[in-house]
N, C-alpha and C positions, 0 to 999 in steps of 0.2 A: 473405567473411571470409578465404579464403586470400590474397587480395590485399593486406589490411591485415597479415597476418602476414608476407608476403614484405617489405612496406615496411618493417616493423619490424626484420626480421632483417638486411636489407641495410643500412639506416642504422646499425644497432647495430654490425654488423661494420666499417663504415668508421671508427667513432669508436674502437672496441677497437683495430683495426689501427693508427690513428695514434698512440694512447696508448702501445702496446706498442713501436712504432718510437722513440718519444721517449725511452724509457728506454735506449736503445742509442746513438741518434745523434739529436741535436737538430736538426742542419741538414737531414737528410732528412726528419724529422718535420715540420719547418716548411715544407718544400716540399709535402708531402702535404697539410697543414692549409691552406696557402695555396691550393691549388687549390680551385676553387669546386665541390667535390665534392657538397655538400648542395644546391647551387643545381642543378647538372646533373641530379642524381638527382631532384629535384623537377619540373624541366622534363620530364624523361622520364615521370614519373608522370602529370603533367597531360596531356601528349600522348596516352599510352596510354589514359587515362581519357576524354579529352574531344576530342582533336584541335584544342583552341582555341588557335591559334598567336597570336591577338592578346592573350590572357590571358598567354601565355608572353613575349611581347615587352614588355608592360606590367610584368610582374613582374620581368624582366631589368633594366629601367631603374630599377625602384624599388630593386632590390638593389644597383646601382651606387650611388645616392645614400646609401642607408643604409650600404653597405660604407664609403664615405668618412667617414661619421659615426663609425666605430669607430676611426679613426686615433688620437684622444686616449687610448684605452685602451692602445694598443702604444707610444705615447711616454710617457704618464705612470707606467704600470706599472713598467717597468724602472728608470725614474729613481728612483722612490720605494723600491722594492726596495733598489737600490744604495746608496741614502741612509740606509739602516737602518731604515725603517718596517716594521712587521709585514705579513705577507702578507695578512692580512684587511683591515687598514686600507688598503693600497695597492689591493687588489682593489675594495673598496667605492668608494673615490675615483675610481678609473679607470673603473669601470662608471657611476658618476654622472656623470663627465664625458662618456662616450659617449652615455648616455641624454639629457643636455642637447643634445648635437650632434645626435641623432636627432630631438628634439623641434624643433630650429632647422631641420633639413632638412624635416621634414614641414610646418611652418608656412611656409617660403619657397618650397620647390621642389615639394611634392607637394600641391597645394591641392584634393585630392579628398575 
């Protein structure tokens, strides 16, 4: 139970830290958020719990493919916001585009 509590606290602290930095400095926050902190933390937890390096390697490759599939979100969202679309509409369309990209990645590259 302590292990789950630690996972929760550490993960929450990373998110809170990044969002607080964003209030003061968007460039620094973007650098922090762009770091694969969640991935690294996940790799560490998997290694600590199982020592399964094959699983970590597979997960790392899958993250790469799905990470590329998020690019539409980061292209469409700023374009729509700057074009006057509401935040919710822009977010919904950007997320839908990324979800579609993820489906394509899953079907083409990750046939597991």
